[in-house]
PyMOL commands that place a pseudoatom at each C-alpha (Angstrom):
pseudoatom trace, name=CA, resn=MET, resi=1, chain=A, elem=C, hetatm=0, pos=[-22.616, 78.412, -137.882]
pseudoatom trace, name=CA, resn=PRO, resi=2, chain=A, elem=C, hetatm=0, pos=[-21.163, 78.216, -141.422]
pseudoatom trace, name=CA, resn=ARG, resi=3, chain=A, elem=C, hetatm=0, pos=[-17.799, 79.831, -141.966]
pseudoatom trace, name=CA, resn=GLN, resi=4, chain=A, elem=C, hetatm=0, pos=[-17.851, 83.110, -143.922]
pseudoatom trace, name=CA, resn=VAL, resi=5, chain=A, elem=C, hetatm=0, pos=[-15.756, 83.025, -147.090]
pseudoatom trace, name=CA, resn=ASP, resi=6, chain=A, elem=C, hetatm=0, pos=[-14.198, 86.162, -148.536]
pseudoatom trace, name=CA, resn=HIS, resi=7, chain=A, elem=C, hetatm=0, pos=[-14.958, 85.405, -152.189]
pseudoatom trace, name=CA, resn=GLU, resi=8, chain=A, elem=C, hetatm=0, pos=[-13.167, 88.475, -153.562]
pseudoatom trace, name=CA, resn=GLY, resi=9, chain=A, elem=C, hetatm=0, pos=[-10.112, 87.705, -151.433]
pseudoatom trace, name=CA, resn=ARG, resi=10, chain=A, elem=C, hetatm=0, pos=[-10.148, 84.112, -152.661]
pseudoatom trace, name=CA, resn=ARG, resi=11, chain=A, elem=C, hetatm=0, pos=[-10.443, 85.248, -156.281]
pseudoatom trace, name=CA, resn=ARG, resi=12, chain=A, elem=C, hetatm=0, pos=[-7.383, 87.487, -155.801]
pseudoatom trace, name=CA, resn=LEU, resi=13, chain=A, elem=C, hetatm=0, pos=[-5.506, 84.588, -154.154]
pseudoatom trace, name=CA, resn=ILE, resi=14, chain=A, elem=C, hetatm=0, pos=[-6.314, 82.424, -157.175]
pseudoatom trace, name=CA, resn=ALA, resi=15, chain=A, elem=C, hetatm=0, pos=[-5.251, 85.216, -159.553]
pseudoatom trace, name=CA, resn=GLU, resi=16, chain=A, elem=C, hetatm=0, pos=[-1.878, 85.379, -157.777]
pseudoatom trace, name=CA, resn=ALA, resi=17, chain=A, elem=C, hetatm=0, pos=[-1.519, 81.608, -158.196]
pseudoatom trace, name=CA, resn=VAL, resi=18, chain=A, elem=C, hetatm=0, pos=[-2.321, 81.949, -161.918]
pseudoatom trace, name=CA, resn=SER, resi=19, chain=A, elem=C, hetatm=0, pos=[0.379, 84.624, -162.212]
pseudoatom trace, name=CA, resn=ARG, resi=20, chain=A, elem=C, hetatm=0, pos=[3.018, 82.501, -160.470]
pseudoatom trace, name=CA, resn=LEU, resi=21, chain=A, elem=C, hetatm=0, pos=[2.227, 79.489, -162.672]
pseudoatom trace, name=CA, resn=ALA, resi=22, chain=A, elem=C, hetatm=0, pos=[2.152, 81.617, -165.843]
pseudoatom trace, name=CA, resn=ASP, resi=23, chain=A, elem=C, hetatm=0, pos=[5.563, 82.992, -164.933]
pseudoatom trace, name=CA, resn=GLU, resi=24, chain=A, elem=C, hetatm=0, pos=[6.953, 79.481, -164.563]
pseudoatom trace, name=CA, resn=ARG, resi=25, chain=A, elem=C, hetatm=0, pos=[5.197, 77.722, -167.456]
pseudoatom trace, name=CA, resn=GLY, resi=26, chain=A, elem=C, hetatm=0, pos=[3.358, 80.235, -169.628]
pseudoatom trace, name=CA, resn=LEU, resi=27, chain=A, elem=C, hetatm=0, pos=[-0.434, 80.333, -169.765]
pseudoatom trace, name=CA, resn=GLU, resi=28, chain=A, elem=C, hetatm=0, pos=[-0.670, 77.004, -171.576]
pseudoatom trace, name=CA, resn=GLY, resi=29, chain=A, elem=C, hetatm=0, pos=[0.781, 75.409, -168.437]
pseudoatom trace, name=CA, resn=VAL, resi=30, chain=A, elem=C, hetatm=0, pos=[-1.924, 76.831, -166.163]
pseudoatom trace, name=CA, resn=THR, resi=31, chain=A, elem=C, hetatm=0, pos=[-4.493, 74.213, -165.166]
pseudoatom trace, name=CA, resn=LEU, resi=32, chain=A, elem=C, hetatm=0, pos=[-7.335, 74.501, -162.661]
pseudoatom trace, name=CA, resn=ARG, resi=33, chain=A, elem=C, hetatm=0, pos=[-5.828, 71.668, -160.638]
pseudoatom trace, name=CA, resn=ASP, resi=34, chain=A, elem=C, hetatm=0, pos=[-2.395, 73.304, -160.456]
pseudoatom trace, name=CA, resn=VAL, resi=35, chain=A, elem=C, hetatm=0, pos=[-3.923, 76.686, -159.620]
pseudoatom trace, name=CA, resn=ALA, resi=36, chain=A, elem=C, hetatm=0, pos=[-5.876, 75.094, -156.764]
pseudoatom trace, name=CA, resn=ALA, resi=37, chain=A, elem=C, hetatm=0, pos=[-2.718, 73.445, -155.438]
pseudoatom trace, name=CA, resn=ARG, resi=38, chain=A, elem=C, hetatm=0, pos=[-0.663, 76.647, -155.739]
pseudoatom trace, name=CA, resn=ALA, resi=39, chain=A, elem=C, hetatm=0, pos=[-3.386, 78.737, -154.064]
pseudoatom trace, name=CA, resn=GLN, resi=40, chain=A, elem=C, hetatm=0, pos=[-3.787, 76.029, -151.408]
pseudoatom trace, name=CA, resn=VAL, resi=41, chain=A, elem=C, hetatm=0, pos=[-7.525, 75.751, -151.968]
pseudoatom trace, name=CA, resn=SER, resi=42, chain=A, elem=C, hetatm=0, pos=[-9.675, 72.895, -153.214]
pseudoatom trace, name=CA, resn=MET, resi=43, chain=A, elem=C, hetatm=0, pos=[-10.617, 72.396, -156.873]
pseudoatom trace, name=CA, resn=GLY, resi=44, chain=A, elem=C, hetatm=0, pos=[-14.195, 73.027, -155.775]
pseudoatom trace, name=CA, resn=ALA, resi=45, chain=A, elem=C, hetatm=0, pos=[-13.195, 76.403, -154.353]
pseudoatom trace, name=CA, resn=VAL, resi=46, chain=A, elem=C, hetatm=0, pos=[-11.618, 77.383, -157.672]
pseudoatom trace, name=CA, resn=GLN, resi=47, chain=A, elem=C, hetatm=0, pos=[-14.698, 76.205, -159.566]
pseudoatom trace, name=CA, resn=ARG, resi=48, chain=A, elem=C, hetatm=0, pos=[-17.020, 78.133, -157.245]
pseudoatom trace, name=CA, resn=CYS, resi=49, chain=A, elem=C, hetatm=0, pos=[-15.048, 81.303, -157.999]
pseudoatom trace, name=CA, resn=PHE, resi=50, chain=A, elem=C, hetatm=0, pos=[-14.675, 80.717, -161.753]
pseudoatom trace, name=CA, resn=ARG, resi=51, chain=A, elem=C, hetatm=0, pos=[-16.900, 78.651, -164.026]
pseudoatom trace, name=CA, resn=THR, resi=52, chain=A, elem=C, hetatm=0, pos=[-14.177, 78.193, -166.665]
pseudoatom trace, name=CA, resn=LYS, resi=53, chain=A, elem=C, hetatm=0, pos=[-10.437, 78.511, -167.082]
pseudoatom trace, name=CA, resn=GLU, resi=54, chain=A, elem=C, hetatm=0, pos=[-11.019, 81.421, -169.463]
pseudoatom trace, name=CA, resn=GLU, resi=55, chain=A, elem=C, hetatm=0, pos=[-13.042, 83.277, -166.815]
pseudoatom trace, name=CA, resn=MET, resi=56, chain=A, elem=C, hetatm=0, pos=[-10.222, 82.692, -164.335]
pseudoatom trace, name=CA, resn=LEU, resi=57, chain=A, elem=C, hetatm=0, pos=[-7.627, 84.003, -166.817]
pseudoatom trace, name=CA, resn=VAL, resi=58, chain=A, elem=C, hetatm=0, pos=[-9.683, 87.124, -167.565]
pseudoatom trace, name=CA, resn=PHE, resi=59, chain=A, elem=C, hetatm=0, pos=[-9.925, 87.859, -163.844]
pseudoatom trace, name=CA, resn=ALA, resi=60, chain=A, elem=C, hetatm=0, pos=[-6.173, 87.269, -163.392]
pseudoatom trace, name=CA, resn=LEU, resi=61, chain=A, elem=C, hetatm=0, pos=[-5.409, 89.649, -166.285]
pseudoatom trace, name=CA, resn=GLY, resi=62, chain=A, elem=C, hetatm=0, pos=[-7.656, 92.272, -164.689]
pseudoatom trace, name=CA, resn=HIS, resi=63, chain=A, elem=C, hetatm=0, pos=[-5.899, 91.735, -161.365]
pseudoatom trace, name=CA, resn=ILE, resi=64, chain=A, elem=C, hetatm=0, pos=[-2.463, 92.322, -162.924]
pseudoatom trace, name=CA, resn=SER, resi=65, chain=A, elem=C, hetatm=0, pos=[-3.725, 95.419, -164.755]
pseudoatom trace, name=CA, resn=GLU, resi=66, chain=A, elem=C, hetatm=0, pos=[-5.140, 96.741, -161.491]
pseudoatom trace, name=CA, resn=GLN, resi=67, chain=A, elem=C, hetatm=0, pos=[-1.797, 96.288, -159.729]
pseudoatom trace, name=CA, resn=ILE, resi=68, chain=A, elem=C, hetatm=0, pos=[0.074, 98.147, -162.461]
pseudoatom trace, name=CA, resn=MET, resi=69, chain=A, elem=C, hetatm=0, pos=[-2.441, 100.992, -162.561]
pseudoatom trace, name=CA, resn=GLU, resi=70, chain=A, elem=C, hetatm=0, pos=[-2.417, 101.236, -158.769]
pseudoatom trace, name=CA, resn=ARG, resi=71, chain=A, elem=C, hetatm=0, pos=[1.361, 101.775, -158.908]
pseudoatom trace, name=CA, resn=VAL, resi=72, chain=A, elem=C, hetatm=0, pos=[0.882, 104.449, -161.567]
pseudoatom trace, name=CA, resn=ARG, resi=73, chain=A, elem=C, hetatm=0, pos=[-1.747, 106.216, -159.424]
pseudoatom trace, name=CA, resn=ALA, resi=74, chain=A, elem=C, hetatm=0, pos=[0.420, 105.959, -156.303]
pseudoatom trace, name=CA, resn=ARG, resi=75, chain=A, elem=C, hetatm=0, pos=[3.400, 107.419, -158.138]
pseudoatom trace, name=CA, resn=LEU, resi=76, chain=A, elem=C, hetatm=0, pos=[1.314, 110.303, -159.469]
pseudoatom trace, name=CA, resn=LEU, resi=77, chain=A, elem=C, hetatm=0, pos=[-0.262, 110.994, -156.070]
pseudoatom trace, name=CA, resn=ALA, resi=78, chain=A, elem=C, hetatm=0, pos=[3.138, 110.982, -154.369]
pseudoatom trace, name=CA, resn=SER, resi=79, chain=A, elem=C, hetatm=0, pos=[4.009, 114.156, -156.239]
pseudoatom trace, name=CA, resn=PRO, resi=80, chain=A, elem=C, hetatm=0, pos=[0.788, 116.053, -157.014]
pseudoatom trace, name=CA, resn=ALA, resi=81, chain=A, elem=C, hetatm=0, pos=[2.578, 119.268, -157.995]
pseudoatom trace, name=CA, resn=GLN, resi=82, chain=A, elem=C, hetatm=0, pos=[4.523, 117.643, -160.843]
pseudoatom trace, name=CA, resn=SER, resi=83, chain=A, elem=C, hetatm=0, pos=[3.998, 118.821, -164.411]
pseudoatom trace, name=CA, resn=ALA, resi=84, chain=A, elem=C, hetatm=0, pos=[1.858, 116.822, -166.836]
pseudoatom trace, name=CA, resn=ALA, resi=85, chain=A, elem=C, hetatm=0, pos=[5.008, 115.939, -168.817]
pseudoatom trace, name=CA, resn=THR, resi=86, chain=A, elem=C, hetatm=0, pos=[6.682, 114.557, -165.684]
pseudoatom trace, name=CA, resn=ALA, resi=87, chain=A, elem=C, hetatm=0, pos=[3.530, 112.654, -164.742]
pseudoatom trace, name=CA, resn=LEU, resi=88, chain=A, elem=C, hetatm=0, pos=[3.415, 111.166, -168.246]
pseudoatom trace, name=CA, resn=GLY, resi=89, chain=A, elem=C, hetatm=0, pos=[7.051, 110.069, -167.922]
pseudoatom trace, name=CA, resn=HIS, resi=90, chain=A, elem=C, hetatm=0, pos=[6.408, 108.398, -164.574]
pseudoatom trace, name=CA, resn=ALA, resi=91, chain=A, elem=C, hetatm=0, pos=[3.291, 106.632, -165.867]
pseudoatom trace, name=CA, resn=ALA, resi=92, chain=A, elem=C, hetatm=0, pos=[5.031, 105.413, -169.035]
pseudoatom trace, name=CA, resn=THR, resi=93, chain=A, elem=C, hetatm=0, pos=[7.975, 104.116, -167.010]
pseudoatom trace, name=CA, resn=GLU, resi=94, chain=A, elem=C, hetatm=0, pos=[5.621, 102.190, -164.703]
pseudoatom trace, name=CA, resn=ILE, resi=95, chain=A, elem=C, hetatm=0, pos=[3.687, 100.512, -167.511]
pseudoatom trace, name=CA, resn=ALA, resi=96, chain=A, elem=C, hetatm=0, pos=[6.882, 99.543, -169.340]
pseudoatom trace, name=CA, resn=LEU, resi=97, chain=A, elem=C, hetatm=0, pos=[7.744, 97.251, -166.383]
pseudoatom trace, name=CA, resn=LEU, resi=98, chain=A, elem=C, hetatm=0, pos=[11.476, 97.837, -166.840]
pseudoatom trace, name=CA, resn=ARG, resi=99, chain=A, elem=C, hetatm=0, pos=[12.663, 97.577, -163.240]
pseudoatom trace, name=CA, resn=GLU, resi=100, chain=A, elem=C, hetatm=0, pos=[14.055, 94.312, -161.922]
pseudoatom trace, name=CA, resn=GLU, resi=101, chain=A, elem=C, hetatm=0, pos=[11.327, 94.038, -159.267]
pseudoatom trace, name=CA, resn=HIS, resi=102, chain=A, elem=C, hetatm=0, pos=[8.724, 93.991, -162.068]
pseudoatom trace, name=CA, resn=ARG, resi=103, chain=A, elem=C, hetatm=0, pos=[10.416, 91.332, -164.213]
pseudoatom trace, name=CA, resn=THR, resi=104, chain=A, elem=C, hetatm=0, pos=[8.003, 88.574, -163.149]
pseudoatom trace, name=CA, resn=GLU, resi=105, chain=A, elem=C, hetatm=0, pos=[5.026, 90.823, -163.784]
pseudoatom trace, name=CA, resn=ALA, resi=106, chain=A, elem=C, hetatm=0, pos=[6.434, 91.689, -167.225]
pseudoatom trace, name=CA, resn=ARG, resi=107, chain=A, elem=C, hetatm=0, pos=[6.782, 88.005, -168.171]
pseudoatom trace, name=CA, resn=VAL, resi=108, chain=A, elem=C, hetatm=0, pos=[3.225, 87.283, -167.035]
pseudoatom trace, name=CA, resn=TRP, resi=109, chain=A, elem=C, hetatm=0, pos=[1.862, 90.352, -168.842]
pseudoatom trace, name=CA, resn=LEU, resi=110, chain=A, elem=C, hetatm=0, pos=[3.506, 89.269, -172.101]
pseudoatom trace, name=CA, resn=ALA, resi=111, chain=A, elem=C, hetatm=0, pos=[2.171, 85.724, -171.643]
pseudoatom trace, name=CA, resn=PHE, resi=112, chain=A, elem=C, hetatm=0, pos=[-1.325, 87.225, -171.489]
pseudoatom trace, name=CA, resn=VAL, resi=113, chain=A, elem=C, hetatm=0, pos=[-0.673, 89.422, -174.535]
pseudoatom trace, name=CA, resn=ALA, resi=114, chain=A, elem=C, hetatm=0, pos=[0.493, 86.370, -176.500]
pseudoatom trace, name=CA, resn=GLN, resi=115, chain=A, elem=C, hetatm=0, pos=[-2.550, 84.353, -175.428]
pseudoatom trace, name=CA, resn=ALA, resi=116, chain=A, elem=C, hetatm=0, pos=[-4.845, 87.269, -176.350]
pseudoatom trace, name=CA, resn=ALA, resi=117, chain=A, elem=C, hetatm=0, pos=[-3.773, 86.777, -179.981]
pseudoatom trace, name=CA, resn=VAL, resi=118, chain=A, elem=C, hetatm=0, pos=[-5.826, 83.563, -179.963]
pseudoatom trace, name=CA, resn=SER, resi=119, chain=A, elem=C, hetatm=0, pos=[-8.403, 84.368, -177.270]
pseudoatom trace, name=CA, resn=GLU, resi=120, chain=A, elem=C, hetatm=0, pos=[-11.104, 86.855, -178.163]
pseudoatom trace, name=CA, resn=VAL, resi=121, chain=A, elem=C, hetatm=0, pos=[-12.116, 87.287, -174.527]
pseudoatom trace, name=CA, resn=LEU, resi=122, chain=A, elem=C, hetatm=0, pos=[-8.580, 88.113, -173.388]
pseudoatom trace, name=CA, resn=ALA, resi=123, chain=A, elem=C, hetatm=0, pos=[-8.106, 90.391, -176.419]
pseudoatom trace, name=CA, resn=HIS, resi=124, chain=A, elem=C, hetatm=0, pos=[-11.297, 92.259, -175.492]
pseudoatom trace, name=CA, resn=THR, resi=125, chain=A, elem=C, hetatm=0, pos=[-10.035, 92.734, -171.924]
pseudoatom trace, name=CA, resn=LEU, resi=126, chain=A, elem=C, hetatm=0, pos=[-6.632, 93.967, -173.110]
pseudoatom trace, name=CA, resn=LYS, resi=127, chain=A, elem=C, hetatm=0, pos=[-8.194, 96.360, -175.616]
pseudoatom trace, name=CA, resn=ALA, resi=128, chain=A, elem=C, hetatm=0, pos=[-10.334, 97.869, -172.844]
pseudoatom trace, name=CA, resn=ASN, resi=129, chain=A, elem=C, hetatm=0, pos=[-7.229, 98.304, -170.649]
pseudoatom trace, name=CA, resn=TYR, resi=130, chain=A, elem=C, hetatm=0, pos=[-5.243, 99.883, -173.474]
pseudoatom trace, name=CA, resn=SER, resi=131, chain=A, elem=C, hetatm=0, pos=[-8.147, 102.165, -174.355]
pseudoatom trace, name=CA, resn=ALA, resi=132, chain=A, elem=C, hetatm=0, pos=[-8.348, 103.524, -170.795]
pseudoatom trace, name=CA, resn=LEU, resi=133, chain=A, elem=C, hetatm=0, pos=[-4.579, 103.989, -170.715]
pseudoatom trace, name=CA, resn=GLN, resi=134, chain=A, elem=C, hetatm=0, pos=[-4.637, 105.750, -174.073]
pseudoatom trace, name=CA, resn=GLU, resi=135, chain=A, elem=C, hetatm=0, pos=[-7.269, 108.202, -172.801]
pseudoatom trace, name=CA, resn=ALA, resi=136, chain=A, elem=C, hetatm=0, pos=[-5.174, 108.975, -169.714]
pseudoatom trace, name=CA, resn=PHE, resi=137, chain=A, elem=C, hetatm=0, pos=[-2.003, 109.456, -171.783]
pseudoatom trace, name=CA, resn=THR, resi=138, chain=A, elem=C, hetatm=0, pos=[-3.855, 111.636, -174.307]
pseudoatom trace, name=CA, resn=ARG, resi=139, chain=A, elem=C, hetatm=0, pos=[-5.048, 113.935, -171.505]
pseudoatom trace, name=CA, resn=LEU, resi=140, chain=A, elem=C, hetatm=0, pos=[-1.545, 114.169, -170.035]
pseudoatom trace, name=CA, resn=ILE, resi=141, chain=A, elem=C, hetatm=0, pos=[-0.035, 114.949, -173.451]
pseudoatom trace, name=CA, resn=GLU, resi=142, chain=A, elem=C, hetatm=0, pos=[-2.646, 117.665, -174.031]
pseudoatom trace, name=CA, resn=GLU, resi=143, chain=A, elem=C, hetatm=0, pos=[-1.997, 119.155, -170.572]
pseudoatom trace, name=CA, resn=ALA, resi=144, chain=A, elem=C, hetatm=0, pos=[1.762, 119.001, -171.054]
pseudoatom trace, name=CA, resn=GLY, resi=145, chain=A, elem=C, hetatm=0, pos=[1.370, 120.808, -174.372]
pseudoatom trace, name=CA, resn=GLN, resi=146, chain=A, elem=C, hetatm=0, pos=[-0.569, 123.582, -172.658]
pseudoatom trace, name=CA, resn=ASP, resi=147, chain=A, elem=C, hetatm=0, pos=[2.136, 123.797, -169.987]
pseudoatom trace, name=CA, resn=ALA, resi=148, chain=A, elem=C, hetatm=0, pos=[4.750, 124.073, -172.762]
pseudoatom trace, name=CA, resn=ASP, resi=149, chain=A, elem=C, hetatm=0, pos=[3.014, 127.111, -174.320]
pseudoatom trace, name=CA, resn=GLY, resi=150, chain=A, elem=C, hetatm=0, pos=[1.344, 125.290, -177.164]
pseudoatom trace, name=CA, resn=ALA, resi=151, chain=A, elem=C, hetatm=0, pos=[4.275, 123.072, -178.149]
pseudoatom trace, name=CA, resn=ALA, resi=152, chain=A, elem=C, hetatm=0, pos=[2.090, 119.973, -177.924]
pseudoatom trace, name=CA, resn=PRO, resi=153, chain=A, elem=C, hetatm=0, pos=[2.396, 117.257, -180.558]
pseudoatom trace, name=CA, resn=LEU, resi=154, chain=A, elem=C, hetatm=0, pos=[-0.005, 117.707, -183.471]
pseudoatom trace, name=CA, resn=ASP, resi=155, chain=A, elem=C, hetatm=0, pos=[-2.029, 114.636, -182.545]
pseudoatom trace, name=CA, resn=PRO, resi=156, chain=A, elem=C, hetatm=0, pos=[-2.007, 113.813, -178.803]
pseudoatom trace, name=CA, resn=ARG, resi=157, chain=A, elem=C, hetatm=0, pos=[-4.092, 110.636, -179.350]
pseudoatom trace, name=CA, resn=ARG, resi=158, chain=A, elem=C, hetatm=0, pos=[-1.599, 109.282, -181.900]
pseudoatom trace, name=CA, resn=GLU, resi=159, chain=A, elem=C, hetatm=0, pos=[1.281, 110.160, -179.587]
pseudoatom trace, name=CA, resn=ALA, resi=160, chain=A, elem=C, hetatm=0, pos=[-0.465, 108.343, -176.727]
pseudoatom trace, name=CA, resn=ARG, resi=161, chain=A, elem=C, hetatm=0, pos=[-0.820, 105.224, -178.907]
pseudoatom trace, name=CA, resn=THR, resi=162, chain=A, elem=C, hetatm=0, pos=[2.826, 105.488, -179.923]
pseudoatom trace, name=CA, resn=LEU, resi=163, chain=A, elem=C, hetatm=0, pos=[3.959, 105.802, -176.319]
pseudoatom trace, name=CA, resn=ILE, resi=164, chain=A, elem=C, hetatm=0, pos=[1.958, 102.742, -175.225]
pseudoatom trace, name=CA, resn=ALA, resi=165, chain=A, elem=C, hetatm=0, pos=[3.339, 100.695, -178.132]
pseudoatom trace, name=CA, resn=LEU, resi=166, chain=A, elem=C, hetatm=0, pos=[6.865, 101.867, -177.329]
pseudoatom trace, name=CA, resn=ALA, resi=167, chain=A, elem=C, hetatm=0, pos=[6.473, 100.920, -173.649]
pseudoatom trace, name=CA, resn=ASP, resi=168, chain=A, elem=C, hetatm=0, pos=[5.218, 97.432, -174.576]
pseudoatom trace, name=CA, resn=GLY, resi=169, chain=A, elem=C, hetatm=0, pos=[8.026, 96.972, -177.090]
pseudoatom trace, name=CA, resn=LEU, resi=170, chain=A, elem=C, hetatm=0, pos=[10.645, 98.017, -174.562]
pseudoatom trace, name=CA, resn=THR, resi=171, chain=A, elem=C, hetatm=0, pos=[9.228, 95.484, -172.094]
pseudoatom trace, name=CA, resn=THR, resi=172, chain=A, elem=C, hetatm=0, pos=[9.826, 92.751, -174.659]
pseudoatom trace, name=CA, resn=HIS, resi=173, chain=A, elem=C, hetatm=0, pos=[13.335, 93.923, -175.558]
pseudoatom trace, name=CA, resn=VAL, resi=174, chain=A, elem=C, hetatm=0, pos=[14.384, 93.972, -171.900]
pseudoatom trace, name=CA, resn=LEU, resi=175, chain=A, elem=C, hetatm=0, pos=[12.906, 90.525, -171.225]
pseudoatom trace, name=CA, resn=ILE, resi=176, chain=A, elem=C, hetatm=0, pos=[14.772, 88.886, -174.085]
pseudoatom trace, name=CA, resn=GLY, resi=177, chain=A, elem=C, hetatm=0, pos=[18.004, 90.704, -173.218]
pseudoatom trace, name=CA, resn=ASN, resi=178, chain=A, elem=C, hetatm=0, pos=[18.167, 92.846, -176.346]
pseudoatom trace, name=CA, resn=LEU, resi=179, chain=A, elem=C, hetatm=0, pos=[18.245, 96.000, -174.187]
pseudoatom trace, name=CA, resn=THR, resi=180, chain=A, elem=C, hetatm=0, pos=[19.247, 96.555, -170.594]
pseudoatom trace, name=CA, resn=PRO, resi=181, chain=A, elem=C, hetatm=0, pos=[16.656, 98.253, -168.385]
pseudoatom trace, name=CA, resn=ARG, resi=182, chain=A, elem=C, hetatm=0, pos=[18.860, 101.372, -168.402]
pseudoatom trace, name=CA, resn=GLU, resi=183, chain=A, elem=C, hetatm=0, pos=[19.057, 101.418, -172.211]
pseudoatom trace, name=CA, resn=ALA, resi=184, chain=A, elem=C, hetatm=0, pos=[15.279, 100.959, -172.441]
pseudoatom trace, name=CA, resn=GLU, resi=185, chain=A, elem=C, hetatm=0, pos=[14.696, 103.835, -170.028]
pseudoatom trace, name=CA, resn=GLU, resi=186, chain=A, elem=C, hetatm=0, pos=[17.001, 106.019, -172.117]
pseudoatom trace, name=CA, resn=VAL, resi=187, chain=A, elem=C, hetatm=0, pos=[14.981, 105.206, -175.252]
pseudoatom trace, name=CA, resn=LEU, resi=188, chain=A, elem=C, hetatm=0, pos=[11.721, 105.963, -173.434]
pseudoatom trace, name=CA, resn=HIS, resi=189, chain=A, elem=C, hetatm=0, pos=[12.949, 109.245, -171.975]
pseudoatom trace, name=CA, resn=ALA, resi=190, chain=A, elem=C, hetatm=0, pos=[14.458, 110.367, -175.305]
pseudoatom trace, name=CA, resn=HIS, resi=191, chain=A, elem=C, hetatm=0, pos=[11.091, 109.777, -176.944]
pseudoatom trace, name=CA, resn=LEU, resi=192, chain=A, elem=C, hetatm=0, pos=[9.284, 111.727, -174.235]
pseudoatom trace, name=CA, resn=ALA, resi=193, chain=A, elem=C, hetatm=0, pos=[11.749, 114.619, -174.491]
pseudoatom trace, name=CA, resn=ALA, resi=194, chain=A, elem=C, hetatm=0, pos=[11.247, 114.733, -178.268]
pseudoatom trace, name=CA, resn=LEU, resi=195, chain=A, elem=C, hetatm=0, pos=[7.473, 115.170, -177.790]
pseudoatom trace, name=CA, resn=TRP, resi=196, chain=A, elem=C, hetatm=0, pos=[7.998, 118.700, -176.531]
pseudoatom trace, name=CA, resn=GLY, resi=197, chain=A, elem=C, hetatm=0, pos=[10.466, 119.737, -179.220]
for i in range(1, 197): cmd.bond("trace and resi %d" % i, "trace and resi %d" % (i + 1))
show_as sticks, trace
zoom trace
């Protein structure tokens, strides 16, 4: 009887290998052969899961995005009674990847962002992720404004875009050592506090 293969599990295993290699070498250093070796599967197994390197990278980017969003959801579910403003603060802090335990993930995320500048497929994937995040942040900003008796920012969508850009920028500043994680969190929280006047 042929052995059953968990294809989705194998794809996630390969995505983790891509992430580890990208952290060490950047995306330009990720080869199918090295991914196979790191994931401890054959080259054929990698090629059965992904027809091209680009397809593999798109899946790995989606996998990382999923992990980040799962943390955001878990943090929001842990405290369902929190205000929309508090929920927005927690979500923004999670996506900024400022904590030490997320440093590897932050480096890999920025490697993907850099590669997306020259890869239309990766750019399309990132834009879809950012669009979904922007919608969620816009809703939270609108809800927080209602909670604050109408003191919402004039344009919740613009504020959501600004917050996402700020979170990404803070990720970069922490990674290069221009800001400490604590300083970056202070900047983020000052911005959030200013939203409500």
